[in-house]
mmCIF file of the N, C-alpha and C atoms, coordinates in Angstrom:
data_MODEL
# 
_entry.id   MODEL 
# 
loop_
_atom_site.group_PDB 
_atom_site.id 
_atom_site.type_symbol 
_atom_site.label_atom_id 
_atom_site.label_alt_id 
_atom_site.label_comp_id 
_atom_site.label_asym_id 
_atom_site.label_entity_id 
_atom_site.label_seq_id 
_atom_site.pdbx_PDB_ins_code 
_atom_site.Cartn_x 
_atom_site.Cartn_y 
_atom_site.Cartn_z 
_atom_site.occupancy 
_atom_site.B_iso_or_equiv 
_atom_site.pdbx_formal_charge 
_atom_site.auth_seq_id 
_atom_site.auth_comp_id 
_atom_site.auth_asym_id 
_atom_site.auth_atom_id 
_atom_site.pdbx_PDB_model_num 
ATOM 1   N N  . UNK A 1 1  ? 0.821  -1.255 0.124  1.00 0.00 ? 1  UNK A N  1 
ATOM 2   C CA . UNK A 1 1  ? -0.065 0.006  -0.152 1.00 0.00 ? 1  UNK A CA 1 
ATOM 3   C C  . UNK A 1 1  ? 0.956  1.168  0.111  1.00 0.00 ? 1  UNK A C  1 
ATOM 4   N N  . UNK A 1 2  ? 0.435  2.192  -0.633 1.00 0.00 ? 2  UNK A N  1 
ATOM 5   C CA . UNK A 1 2  ? 1.251  3.332  -1.125 1.00 0.00 ? 2  UNK A CA 1 
ATOM 6   C C  . UNK A 1 2  ? 0.449  4.572  -0.895 1.00 0.00 ? 2  UNK A C  1 
ATOM 7   N N  . UNK A 1 3  ? 0.551  5.638  -0.101 1.00 0.00 ? 3  UNK A N  1 
ATOM 8   C CA . UNK A 1 3  ? -0.363 6.808  -0.057 1.00 0.00 ? 3  UNK A CA 1 
ATOM 9   C C  . UNK A 1 3  ? 0.320  8.025  0.349  1.00 0.00 ? 3  UNK A C  1 
ATOM 10  N N  . UNK A 1 4  ? 0.018  9.226  -0.445 1.00 0.00 ? 4  UNK A N  1 
ATOM 11  C CA . UNK A 1 4  ? 0.558  10.494 0.044  1.00 0.00 ? 4  UNK A CA 1 
ATOM 12  C C  . UNK A 1 4  ? 0.014  11.202 0.866  1.00 0.00 ? 4  UNK A C  1 
ATOM 13  N N  . UNK A 1 5  ? 0.676  11.999 1.928  1.00 0.00 ? 5  UNK A N  1 
ATOM 14  C CA . UNK A 1 5  ? -0.183 12.924 2.771  1.00 0.00 ? 5  UNK A CA 1 
ATOM 15  C C  . UNK A 1 5  ? 0.442  14.026 3.138  1.00 0.00 ? 5  UNK A C  1 
ATOM 16  N N  . UNK A 1 6  ? -0.071 15.399 2.926  1.00 0.00 ? 6  UNK A N  1 
ATOM 17  C CA . UNK A 1 6  ? 0.376  16.480 2.963  1.00 0.00 ? 6  UNK A CA 1 
ATOM 18  C C  . UNK A 1 6  ? 0.638  16.835 4.654  1.00 0.00 ? 6  UNK A C  1 
ATOM 19  N N  . UNK A 1 7  ? 1.884  17.086 5.196  1.00 0.00 ? 7  UNK A N  1 
ATOM 20  C CA . UNK A 1 7  ? 2.158  17.282 6.444  1.00 0.00 ? 7  UNK A CA 1 
ATOM 21  C C  . UNK A 1 7  ? 1.337  18.622 7.056  1.00 0.00 ? 7  UNK A C  1 
ATOM 22  N N  . UNK A 1 8  ? 0.803  18.333 8.278  1.00 0.00 ? 8  UNK A N  1 
ATOM 23  C CA . UNK A 1 8  ? 0.132  19.872 8.574  1.00 0.00 ? 8  UNK A CA 1 
ATOM 24  C C  . UNK A 1 8  ? 0.514  20.036 10.028 1.00 0.00 ? 8  UNK A C  1 
ATOM 25  N N  . UNK A 1 9  ? 1.435  19.300 10.435 1.00 0.00 ? 9  UNK A N  1 
ATOM 26  C CA . UNK A 1 9  ? 1.683  19.757 11.753 1.00 0.00 ? 9  UNK A CA 1 
ATOM 27  C C  . UNK A 1 9  ? 2.628  21.123 11.738 1.00 0.00 ? 9  UNK A C  1 
ATOM 28  N N  . UNK A 1 10 ? 2.464  22.065 12.537 1.00 0.00 ? 10 UNK A N  1 
ATOM 29  C CA . UNK A 1 10 ? 2.936  23.381 12.569 1.00 0.00 ? 10 UNK A CA 1 
ATOM 30  C C  . UNK A 1 10 ? 4.446  23.353 12.360 1.00 0.00 ? 10 UNK A C  1 
ATOM 31  N N  . UNK A 1 11 ? 5.283  22.501 13.083 1.00 0.00 ? 11 UNK A N  1 
ATOM 32  C CA . UNK A 1 11 ? 6.618  22.160 13.117 1.00 0.00 ? 11 UNK A CA 1 
ATOM 33  C C  . UNK A 1 11 ? 7.303  21.341 12.194 1.00 0.00 ? 11 UNK A C  1 
ATOM 34  N N  . UNK A 1 12 ? 6.313  20.460 11.371 1.00 0.00 ? 12 UNK A N  1 
ATOM 35  C CA . UNK A 1 12 ? 6.713  19.522 10.760 1.00 0.00 ? 12 UNK A CA 1 
ATOM 36  C C  . UNK A 1 12 ? 7.015  18.439 11.541 1.00 0.00 ? 12 UNK A C  1 
ATOM 37  N N  . UNK A 1 13 ? 7.783  17.450 11.166 1.00 0.00 ? 13 UNK A N  1 
ATOM 38  C CA . UNK A 1 13 ? 8.323  16.289 11.958 1.00 0.00 ? 13 UNK A CA 1 
ATOM 39  C C  . UNK A 1 13 ? 9.445  16.414 12.478 1.00 0.00 ? 13 UNK A C  1 
ATOM 40  N N  . UNK A 1 14 ? 9.760  16.846 13.811 1.00 0.00 ? 14 UNK A N  1 
ATOM 41  C CA . UNK A 1 14 ? 10.895 16.673 14.742 1.00 0.00 ? 14 UNK A CA 1 
ATOM 42  C C  . UNK A 1 14 ? 11.443 15.666 15.282 1.00 0.00 ? 14 UNK A C  1 
ATOM 43  N N  . UNK A 1 15 ? 12.637 15.655 15.577 1.00 0.00 ? 15 UNK A N  1 
ATOM 44  C CA . UNK A 1 15 ? 13.154 14.443 16.017 1.00 0.00 ? 15 UNK A CA 1 
ATOM 45  C C  . UNK A 1 15 ? 12.298 13.556 16.913 1.00 0.00 ? 15 UNK A C  1 
ATOM 46  N N  . UNK A 1 16 ? 11.550 13.910 17.844 1.00 0.00 ? 16 UNK A N  1 
ATOM 47  C CA . UNK A 1 16 ? 10.589 13.386 18.775 1.00 0.00 ? 16 UNK A CA 1 
ATOM 48  C C  . UNK A 1 16 ? 9.693  12.682 18.049 1.00 0.00 ? 16 UNK A C  1 
ATOM 49  N N  . UNK A 1 17 ? 9.172  13.257 17.186 1.00 0.00 ? 17 UNK A N  1 
ATOM 50  C CA . UNK A 1 17 ? 8.047  12.815 16.341 1.00 0.00 ? 17 UNK A CA 1 
ATOM 51  C C  . UNK A 1 17 ? 8.655  11.639 15.677 1.00 0.00 ? 17 UNK A C  1 
ATOM 52  N N  . UNK A 1 18 ? 9.819  11.859 15.033 1.00 0.00 ? 18 UNK A N  1 
ATOM 53  C CA . UNK A 1 18 ? 10.463 10.718 14.012 1.00 0.00 ? 18 UNK A CA 1 
ATOM 54  C C  . UNK A 1 18 ? 10.676 9.585  15.011 1.00 0.00 ? 18 UNK A C  1 
ATOM 55  N N  . UNK A 1 19 ? 10.974 9.983  16.361 1.00 0.00 ? 19 UNK A N  1 
ATOM 56  C CA . UNK A 1 19 ? 11.230 8.830  17.205 1.00 0.00 ? 19 UNK A CA 1 
ATOM 57  C C  . UNK A 1 19 ? 10.138 8.004  17.435 1.00 0.00 ? 19 UNK A C  1 
ATOM 58  N N  . UNK A 1 20 ? 8.908  8.659  17.777 1.00 0.00 ? 20 UNK A N  1 
ATOM 59  C CA . UNK A 1 20 ? 7.543  8.069  18.095 1.00 0.00 ? 20 UNK A CA 1 
ATOM 60  C C  . UNK A 1 20 ? 7.248  7.385  16.806 1.00 0.00 ? 20 UNK A C  1 
ATOM 61  N N  . UNK A 1 21 ? 7.348  7.864  15.468 1.00 0.00 ? 21 UNK A N  1 
ATOM 62  C CA . UNK A 1 21 ? 7.027  7.045  14.254 1.00 0.00 ? 21 UNK A CA 1 
ATOM 63  C C  . UNK A 1 21 ? 7.677  5.982  14.129 1.00 0.00 ? 21 UNK A C  1 
ATOM 64  N N  . UNK A 1 22 ? 9.172  5.726  14.267 1.00 0.00 ? 22 UNK A N  1 
ATOM 65  C CA . UNK A 1 22 ? 10.036 4.706  14.006 1.00 0.00 ? 22 UNK A CA 1 
ATOM 66  C C  . UNK A 1 22 ? 9.794  3.637  14.958 1.00 0.00 ? 22 UNK A C  1 
ATOM 67  N N  . UNK A 1 23 ? 9.275  4.227  16.173 1.00 0.00 ? 23 UNK A N  1 
ATOM 68  C CA . UNK A 1 23 ? 9.104  2.843  17.377 1.00 0.00 ? 23 UNK A CA 1 
ATOM 69  C C  . UNK A 1 23 ? 7.685  2.391  17.001 1.00 0.00 ? 23 UNK A C  1 
ATOM 70  N N  . UNK A 1 24 ? 6.874  3.025  16.479 1.00 0.00 ? 24 UNK A N  1 
ATOM 71  C CA . UNK A 1 24 ? 5.456  2.569  16.090 1.00 0.00 ? 24 UNK A CA 1 
ATOM 72  C C  . UNK A 1 24 ? 5.568  1.716  14.923 1.00 0.00 ? 24 UNK A C  1 
ATOM 73  N N  . UNK A 1 25 ? 6.482  2.165  13.859 1.00 0.00 ? 25 UNK A N  1 
ATOM 74  C CA . UNK A 1 25 ? 6.512  1.294  12.556 1.00 0.00 ? 25 UNK A CA 1 
ATOM 75  C C  . UNK A 1 25 ? 7.508  0.146  12.979 1.00 0.00 ? 25 UNK A C  1 
ATOM 76  N N  . UNK A 1 26 ? 7.970  0.102  14.024 1.00 0.00 ? 26 UNK A N  1 
ATOM 77  C CA . UNK A 1 26 ? 9.146  -1.266 14.361 1.00 0.00 ? 26 UNK A CA 1 
ATOM 78  C C  . UNK A 1 26 ? 8.119  -2.320 14.838 1.00 0.00 ? 26 UNK A C  1 
ATOM 79  N N  . UNK A 1 27 ? 6.964  -1.930 15.458 1.00 0.00 ? 27 UNK A N  1 
ATOM 80  C CA . UNK A 1 27 ? 6.342  -2.945 15.818 1.00 0.00 ? 27 UNK A CA 1 
ATOM 81  C C  . UNK A 1 27 ? 5.545  -3.921 15.041 1.00 0.00 ? 27 UNK A C  1 
ATOM 82  N N  . UNK A 1 28 ? 5.616  -3.408 13.820 1.00 0.00 ? 28 UNK A N  1 
ATOM 83  C CA . UNK A 1 28 ? 5.089  -4.412 12.370 1.00 0.00 ? 28 UNK A CA 1 
ATOM 84  C C  . UNK A 1 28 ? 6.297  -5.271 11.812 1.00 0.00 ? 28 UNK A C  1 
ATOM 85  N N  . UNK A 1 29 ? 5.930  -6.213 11.143 1.00 0.00 ? 29 UNK A N  1 
ATOM 86  C CA . UNK A 1 29 ? 6.528  -7.164 10.556 1.00 0.00 ? 29 UNK A CA 1 
ATOM 87  C C  . UNK A 1 29 ? 6.795  -6.208 9.183  1.00 0.00 ? 29 UNK A C  1 
ATOM 88  N N  . UNK A 1 30 ? 5.908  -5.921 8.503  1.00 0.00 ? 30 UNK A N  1 
ATOM 89  C CA . UNK A 1 30 ? 6.023  -5.205 7.038  1.00 0.00 ? 30 UNK A CA 1 
ATOM 90  C C  . UNK A 1 30 ? 6.956  -4.241 6.921  1.00 0.00 ? 30 UNK A C  1 
ATOM 91  N N  . UNK A 1 31 ? 7.627  -4.192 5.865  1.00 0.00 ? 31 UNK A N  1 
ATOM 92  C CA . UNK A 1 31 ? 8.450  -3.055 5.406  1.00 0.00 ? 31 UNK A CA 1 
ATOM 93  C C  . UNK A 1 31 ? 7.675  -1.743 5.487  1.00 0.00 ? 31 UNK A C  1 
ATOM 94  N N  . UNK A 1 32 ? 8.262  -0.743 6.225  1.00 0.00 ? 32 UNK A N  1 
ATOM 95  C CA . UNK A 1 32 ? 7.531  0.457  6.188  1.00 0.00 ? 32 UNK A CA 1 
ATOM 96  C C  . UNK A 1 32 ? 8.604  1.671  5.681  1.00 0.00 ? 32 UNK A C  1 
ATOM 97  N N  . UNK A 1 33 ? 8.219  2.248  4.835  1.00 0.00 ? 33 UNK A N  1 
ATOM 98  C CA . UNK A 1 33 ? 9.090  3.447  4.155  1.00 0.00 ? 33 UNK A CA 1 
ATOM 99  C C  . UNK A 1 33 ? 8.371  4.781  4.029  1.00 0.00 ? 33 UNK A C  1 
ATOM 100 N N  . UNK A 1 34 ? 9.318  5.927  4.207  1.00 0.00 ? 34 UNK A N  1 
ATOM 101 C CA . UNK A 1 34 ? 8.578  7.097  4.043  1.00 0.00 ? 34 UNK A CA 1 
ATOM 102 C C  . UNK A 1 34 ? 9.440  7.456  2.633  1.00 0.00 ? 34 UNK A C  1 
ATOM 103 N N  . UNK A 1 35 ? 8.777  8.182  1.783  1.00 0.00 ? 35 UNK A N  1 
ATOM 104 C CA . UNK A 1 35 ? 9.045  8.955  0.564  1.00 0.00 ? 35 UNK A CA 1 
ATOM 105 C C  . UNK A 1 35 ? 9.151  10.374 0.487  1.00 0.00 ? 35 UNK A C  1 
ATOM 106 N N  . UNK A 1 36 ? 10.058 11.122 0.435  1.00 0.00 ? 36 UNK A N  1 
ATOM 107 C CA . UNK A 1 36 ? 9.978  12.616 -0.055 1.00 0.00 ? 36 UNK A CA 1 
ATOM 108 C C  . UNK A 1 36 ? 10.912 12.903 -1.195 1.00 0.00 ? 36 UNK A C  1 
ATOM 109 N N  . UNK A 1 37 ? 10.386 13.684 -2.083 1.00 0.00 ? 37 UNK A N  1 
ATOM 110 C CA . UNK A 1 37 ? 11.506 14.210 -3.006 1.00 0.00 ? 37 UNK A CA 1 
ATOM 111 C C  . UNK A 1 37 ? 12.204 13.125 -3.648 1.00 0.00 ? 37 UNK A C  1 
ATOM 112 N N  . UNK A 1 38 ? 11.643 11.869 -3.855 1.00 0.00 ? 38 UNK A N  1 
ATOM 113 C CA . UNK A 1 38 ? 12.226 10.793 -4.763 1.00 0.00 ? 38 UNK A CA 1 
ATOM 114 C C  . UNK A 1 38 ? 13.427 10.195 -3.801 1.00 0.00 ? 38 UNK A C  1 
ATOM 115 N N  . UNK A 1 39 ? 13.186 10.437 -2.256 1.00 0.00 ? 39 UNK A N  1 
ATOM 116 C CA . UNK A 1 39 ? 14.218 9.890  -1.479 1.00 0.00 ? 39 UNK A CA 1 
ATOM 117 C C  . UNK A 1 39 ? 13.315 8.935  -0.647 1.00 0.00 ? 39 UNK A C  1 
ATOM 118 N N  . UNK A 1 40 ? 13.761 7.736  -0.541 1.00 0.00 ? 40 UNK A N  1 
ATOM 119 C CA . UNK A 1 40 ? 13.031 6.910  0.172  1.00 0.00 ? 40 UNK A CA 1 
ATOM 120 C C  . UNK A 1 40 ? 13.938 6.327  1.585  1.00 0.00 ? 40 UNK A C  1 
ATOM 121 N N  . UNK A 1 41 ? 13.530 6.323  2.707  1.00 0.00 ? 41 UNK A N  1 
ATOM 122 C CA . UNK A 1 41 ? 14.141 5.950  3.916  1.00 0.00 ? 41 UNK A CA 1 
ATOM 123 C C  . UNK A 1 41 ? 13.621 4.942  4.908  1.00 0.00 ? 41 UNK A C  1 
ATOM 124 N N  . UNK A 1 42 ? 13.882 4.040  5.528  1.00 0.00 ? 42 UNK A N  1 
ATOM 125 C CA . UNK A 1 42 ? 13.007 2.765  6.144  1.00 0.00 ? 42 UNK A CA 1 
ATOM 126 C C  . UNK A 1 42 ? 12.654 3.782  7.459  1.00 0.00 ? 42 UNK A C  1 
ATOM 127 N N  . UNK A 1 43 ? 11.310 3.615  7.527  1.00 0.00 ? 43 UNK A N  1 
ATOM 128 C CA . UNK A 1 43 ? 10.480 4.199  8.337  1.00 0.00 ? 43 UNK A CA 1 
ATOM 129 C C  . UNK A 1 43 ? 10.923 3.806  9.914  1.00 0.00 ? 43 UNK A C  1 
ATOM 130 N N  . UNK A 1 44 ? 11.518 2.785  9.921  1.00 0.00 ? 44 UNK A N  1 
ATOM 131 C CA . UNK A 1 44 ? 11.831 2.115  11.221 1.00 0.00 ? 44 UNK A CA 1 
ATOM 132 C C  . UNK A 1 44 ? 13.360 3.037  11.985 1.00 0.00 ? 44 UNK A C  1 
ATOM 133 N N  . UNK A 1 45 ? 13.834 3.626  11.020 1.00 0.00 ? 45 UNK A N  1 
ATOM 134 C CA . UNK A 1 45 ? 15.116 4.269  11.299 1.00 0.00 ? 45 UNK A CA 1 
ATOM 135 C C  . UNK A 1 45 ? 14.763 5.540  11.908 1.00 0.00 ? 45 UNK A C  1 
ATOM 136 N N  . UNK A 1 46 ? 14.977 6.034  13.056 1.00 0.00 ? 46 UNK A N  1 
ATOM 137 C CA . UNK A 1 46 ? 14.857 7.371  13.619 1.00 0.00 ? 46 UNK A CA 1 
ATOM 138 C C  . UNK A 1 46 ? 15.857 8.172  12.776 1.00 0.00 ? 46 UNK A C  1 
ATOM 139 N N  . UNK A 1 47 ? 16.975 7.961  12.554 1.00 0.00 ? 47 UNK A N  1 
ATOM 140 C CA . UNK A 1 47 ? 18.038 8.735  11.705 1.00 0.00 ? 47 UNK A CA 1 
ATOM 141 C C  . UNK A 1 47 ? 17.726 8.919  10.188 1.00 0.00 ? 47 UNK A C  1 
ATOM 142 N N  . UNK A 1 48 ? 16.991 7.884  9.744  1.00 0.00 ? 48 UNK A N  1 
ATOM 143 C CA . UNK A 1 48 ? 16.322 8.022  8.460  1.00 0.00 ? 48 UNK A CA 1 
ATOM 144 C C  . UNK A 1 48 ? 15.487 9.103  8.303  1.00 0.00 ? 48 UNK A C  1 
ATOM 145 N N  . UNK A 1 49 ? 14.390 8.959  9.218  1.00 0.00 ? 49 UNK A N  1 
ATOM 146 C CA . UNK A 1 49 ? 13.368 10.074 9.147  1.00 0.00 ? 49 UNK A CA 1 
ATOM 147 C C  . UNK A 1 49 ? 13.939 11.075 9.530  1.00 0.00 ? 49 UNK A C  1 
ATOM 148 N N  . UNK A 1 50 ? 14.902 11.430 10.233 1.00 0.00 ? 50 UNK A N  1 
ATOM 149 C CA . UNK A 1 50 ? 15.254 12.800 10.607 1.00 0.00 ? 50 UNK A CA 1 
ATOM 150 C C  . UNK A 1 50 ? 16.164 13.541 9.259  1.00 0.00 ? 50 UNK A C  1 
ATOM 151 N N  . UNK A 1 51 ? 16.781 12.447 8.668  1.00 0.00 ? 51 UNK A N  1 
ATOM 152 C CA . UNK A 1 51 ? 17.272 12.815 7.321  1.00 0.00 ? 51 UNK A CA 1 
ATOM 153 C C  . UNK A 1 51 ? 16.346 13.576 6.293  1.00 0.00 ? 51 UNK A C  1 
ATOM 154 N N  . UNK A 1 52 ? 15.064 13.141 6.470  1.00 0.00 ? 52 UNK A N  1 
ATOM 155 C CA . UNK A 1 52 ? 14.297 13.837 5.399  1.00 0.00 ? 52 UNK A CA 1 
ATOM 156 C C  . UNK A 1 52 ? 13.985 15.201 5.581  1.00 0.00 ? 52 UNK A C  1 
ATOM 157 N N  . UNK A 1 53 ? 14.307 15.665 6.768  1.00 0.00 ? 53 UNK A N  1 
ATOM 158 C CA . UNK A 1 53 ? 13.894 17.090 7.366  1.00 0.00 ? 53 UNK A CA 1 
ATOM 159 C C  . UNK A 1 53 ? 12.300 17.580 6.579  1.00 0.00 ? 53 UNK A C  1 
ATOM 160 N N  . UNK A 1 54 ? 11.488 16.679 7.370  1.00 0.00 ? 54 UNK A N  1 
ATOM 161 C CA . UNK A 1 54 ? 10.037 17.102 6.989  1.00 0.00 ? 54 UNK A CA 1 
ATOM 162 C C  . UNK A 1 54 ? 9.408  18.010 7.658  1.00 0.00 ? 54 UNK A C  1 
ATOM 163 N N  . UNK A 1 55 ? 8.884  19.080 6.769  1.00 0.00 ? 55 UNK A N  1 
ATOM 164 C CA . UNK A 1 55 ? 8.560  20.432 7.286  1.00 0.00 ? 55 UNK A CA 1 
ATOM 165 C C  . UNK A 1 55 ? 7.116  20.520 6.922  1.00 0.00 ? 55 UNK A C  1 
ATOM 166 N N  . UNK A 1 56 ? 6.673  21.094 7.717  1.00 0.00 ? 56 UNK A N  1 
ATOM 167 C CA . UNK A 1 56 ? 4.908  21.709 7.354  1.00 0.00 ? 56 UNK A CA 1 
ATOM 168 C C  . UNK A 1 56 ? 4.714  21.793 5.859  1.00 0.00 ? 56 UNK A C  1 
ATOM 169 N N  . UNK A 1 57 ? 3.713  21.426 5.404  1.00 0.00 ? 57 UNK A N  1 
ATOM 170 C CA . UNK A 1 57 ? 3.336  21.266 4.078  1.00 0.00 ? 57 UNK A CA 1 
ATOM 171 C C  . UNK A 1 57 ? 4.087  20.715 3.161  1.00 0.00 ? 57 UNK A C  1 
ATOM 172 N N  . UNK A 1 58 ? 4.950  20.088 3.442  1.00 0.00 ? 58 UNK A N  1 
ATOM 173 C CA . UNK A 1 58 ? 5.672  18.929 2.737  1.00 0.00 ? 58 UNK A CA 1 
ATOM 174 C C  . UNK A 1 58 ? 4.696  17.844 2.085  1.00 0.00 ? 58 UNK A C  1 
ATOM 175 N N  . UNK A 1 59 ? 4.875  17.295 1.040  1.00 0.00 ? 59 UNK A N  1 
ATOM 176 C CA . UNK A 1 59 ? 4.151  16.053 0.732  1.00 0.00 ? 59 UNK A CA 1 
ATOM 177 C C  . UNK A 1 59 ? 4.915  14.992 0.917  1.00 0.00 ? 59 UNK A C  1 
ATOM 178 N N  . UNK A 1 60 ? 4.553  13.818 1.708  1.00 0.00 ? 60 UNK A N  1 
ATOM 179 C CA . UNK A 1 60 ? 5.328  12.596 1.801  1.00 0.00 ? 60 UNK A CA 1 
ATOM 180 C C  . UNK A 1 60 ? 4.425  11.293 1.504  1.00 0.00 ? 60 UNK A C  1 
ATOM 181 N N  . UNK A 1 61 ? 5.225  10.314 0.951  1.00 0.00 ? 61 UNK A N  1 
ATOM 182 C CA . UNK A 1 61 ? 4.203  8.965  0.994  1.00 0.00 ? 61 UNK A CA 1 
ATOM 183 C C  . UNK A 1 61 ? 4.717  8.109  1.966  1.00 0.00 ? 61 UNK A C  1 
ATOM 184 N N  . UNK A 1 62 ? 3.494  7.360  2.589  1.00 0.00 ? 62 UNK A N  1 
ATOM 185 C CA . UNK A 1 62 ? 4.151  6.136  3.392  1.00 0.00 ? 62 UNK A CA 1 
ATOM 186 C C  . UNK A 1 62 ? 3.599  5.128  2.496  1.00 0.00 ? 62 UNK A C  1 
ATOM 187 N N  . UNK A 1 63 ? 4.733  4.016  2.319  1.00 0.00 ? 63 UNK A N  1 
ATOM 188 C CA . UNK A 1 63 ? 4.682  2.570  1.550  1.00 0.00 ? 63 UNK A CA 1 
ATOM 189 C C  . UNK A 1 63 ? 4.828  1.697  2.792  1.00 0.00 ? 63 UNK A C  1 
ATOM 190 N N  . UNK A 1 64 ? 3.780  0.844  2.798  1.00 0.00 ? 64 UNK A N  1 
ATOM 191 C CA . UNK A 1 64 ? 3.949  -0.438 3.574  1.00 0.00 ? 64 UNK A CA 1 
ATOM 192 C C  . UNK A 1 64 ? 3.665  -1.478 2.913  1.00 0.00 ? 64 UNK A C  1 
ATOM 193 N N  . UNK A 1 65 ? 4.671  -2.769 2.931  1.00 0.00 ? 65 UNK A N  1 
ATOM 194 C CA . UNK A 1 65 ? 4.386  -3.862 2.404  1.00 0.00 ? 65 UNK A CA 1 
ATOM 195 C C  . UNK A 1 65 ? 4.696  -4.960 3.312  1.00 0.00 ? 65 UNK A C  1 
ATOM 196 N N  . UNK A 1 66 ? 3.706  -6.170 3.217  1.00 0.00 ? 66 UNK A N  1 
ATOM 197 C CA . UNK A 1 66 ? 4.035  -7.233 4.028  1.00 0.00 ? 66 UNK A CA 1 
ATOM 198 C C  . UNK A 1 66 ? 2.602  -7.999 4.447  1.00 0.00 ? 66 UNK A C  1 
ATOM 199 N N  . UNK A 1 67 ? 3.175  -8.827 5.374  1.00 0.00 ? 67 UNK A N  1 
ATOM 200 C CA . UNK A 1 67 ? 1.907  -9.504 5.848  1.00 0.00 ? 67 UNK A CA 1 
ATOM 201 C C  . UNK A 1 67 ? 1.239  -8.904 6.869  1.00 0.00 ? 67 UNK A C  1 
ATOM 202 N N  . UNK A 1 68 ? 1.572  -7.960 7.232  1.00 0.00 ? 68 UNK A N  1 
ATOM 203 C CA . UNK A 1 68 ? 0.214  -7.056 8.137  1.00 0.00 ? 68 UNK A CA 1 
ATOM 204 C C  . UNK A 1 68 ? 0.154  -5.495 7.928  1.00 0.00 ? 68 UNK A C  1 
ATOM 205 N N  . UNK A 1 69 ? 0.369  -5.437 6.443  1.00 0.00 ? 69 UNK A N  1 
ATOM 206 C CA . UNK A 1 69 ? 0.290  -3.990 5.814  1.00 0.00 ? 69 UNK A CA 1 
ATOM 207 C C  . UNK A 1 69 ? -0.872 -3.209 6.275  1.00 0.00 ? 69 UNK A C  1 
ATOM 208 N N  . UNK A 1 70 ? -2.006 -3.984 6.172  1.00 0.00 ? 70 UNK A N  1 
ATOM 209 C CA . UNK A 1 70 ? -3.252 -3.115 6.264  1.00 0.00 ? 70 UNK A CA 1 
ATOM 210 C C  . UNK A 1 70 ? -3.205 -2.342 7.625  1.00 0.00 ? 70 UNK A C  1 
ATOM 211 N N  . UNK A 1 71 ? -3.024 -3.250 8.689  1.00 0.00 ? 71 UNK A N  1 
ATOM 212 C CA . UNK A 1 71 ? -3.083 -2.632 10.309 1.00 0.00 ? 71 UNK A CA 1 
ATOM 213 C C  . UNK A 1 71 ? -1.984 -1.780 10.287 1.00 0.00 ? 71 UNK A C  1 
ATOM 214 N N  . UNK A 1 72 ? -0.906 -2.070 9.994  1.00 0.00 ? 72 UNK A N  1 
ATOM 215 C CA . UNK A 1 72 ? 0.422  -1.105 10.057 1.00 0.00 ? 72 UNK A CA 1 
ATOM 216 C C  . UNK A 1 72 ? 0.055  -0.026 9.274  1.00 0.00 ? 72 UNK A C  1 
ATOM 217 N N  . UNK A 1 73 ? -0.280 0.126  7.953  1.00 0.00 ? 73 UNK A N  1 
ATOM 218 C CA . UNK A 1 73 ? -0.742 1.483  7.265  1.00 0.00 ? 73 UNK A CA 1 
ATOM 219 C C  . UNK A 1 73 ? -1.910 2.144  8.091  1.00 0.00 ? 73 UNK A C  1 
ATOM 220 N N  . UNK A 1 74 ? -2.887 1.572  8.580  1.00 0.00 ? 74 UNK A N  1 
ATOM 221 C CA . UNK A 1 74 ? -3.800 2.399  9.138  1.00 0.00 ? 74 UNK A CA 1 
ATOM 222 C C  . UNK A 1 74 ? -3.275 3.145  10.563 1.00 0.00 ? 74 UNK A C  1 
ATOM 223 N N  . UNK A 1 75 ? -2.462 2.512  10.969 1.00 0.00 ? 75 UNK A N  1 
ATOM 224 C CA . UNK A 1 75 ? -1.860 2.939  12.381 1.00 0.00 ? 75 UNK A CA 1 
ATOM 225 C C  . UNK A 1 75 ? -0.990 3.998  11.927 1.00 0.00 ? 75 UNK A C  1 
ATOM 226 N N  . UNK A 1 76 ? 0.098  3.638  11.122 1.00 0.00 ? 76 UNK A N  1 
ATOM 227 C CA . UNK A 1 76 ? 0.865  4.721  10.874 1.00 0.00 ? 76 UNK A CA 1 
ATOM 228 C C  . UNK A 1 76 ? 0.493  6.035  10.025 1.00 0.00 ? 76 UNK A C  1 
ATOM 229 N N  . UNK A 1 77 ? -0.430 6.027  9.087  1.00 0.00 ? 77 UNK A N  1 
ATOM 230 C CA . UNK A 1 77 ? -0.948 6.756  8.434  1.00 0.00 ? 77 UNK A CA 1 
ATOM 231 C C  . UNK A 1 77 ? -1.211 8.050  9.404  1.00 0.00 ? 77 UNK A C  1 
ATOM 232 N N  . UNK A 1 78 ? -2.069 7.893  10.254 1.00 0.00 ? 78 UNK A N  1 
ATOM 233 C CA . UNK A 1 78 ? -2.468 8.681  11.209 1.00 0.00 ? 78 UNK A CA 1 
ATOM 234 C C  . UNK A 1 78 ? -1.417 9.512  12.121 1.00 0.00 ? 78 UNK A C  1 
ATOM 235 N N  . UNK A 1 79 ? -0.295 8.722  12.067 1.00 0.00 ? 79 UNK A N  1 
ATOM 236 C CA . UNK A 1 79 ? 0.684  9.463  12.804 1.00 0.00 ? 79 UNK A CA 1 
ATOM 237 C C  . UNK A 1 79 ? 1.583  10.825 12.360 1.00 0.00 ? 79 UNK A C  1 
ATOM 238 N N  . UNK A 1 80 ? 1.334  10.426 10.878 1.00 0.00 ? 80 UNK A N  1 
ATOM 239 C CA . UNK A 1 80 ? 2.149  11.582 10.076 1.00 0.00 ? 80 UNK A CA 1 
ATOM 240 C C  . UNK A 1 80 ? 1.203  12.746 10.234 1.00 0.00 ? 80 UNK A C  1 
# 
């Protein structure tokens, strides 16, 4: 599954937000990736997420693939 989302958080995704997202993504067996400006990172990696420097109004894609992708996607999409 892959779906785009515009980031609406006033400060974008800061380090703490990235840590929460990576921790939540790590609970799933599926591969979880975030794509921004044609750069793909493993969403289970805090440093990978931070490296994207996601700001307010940026458009990112959440890509999830694996055996528990539906439940992972539903839980993680709302965290963005």
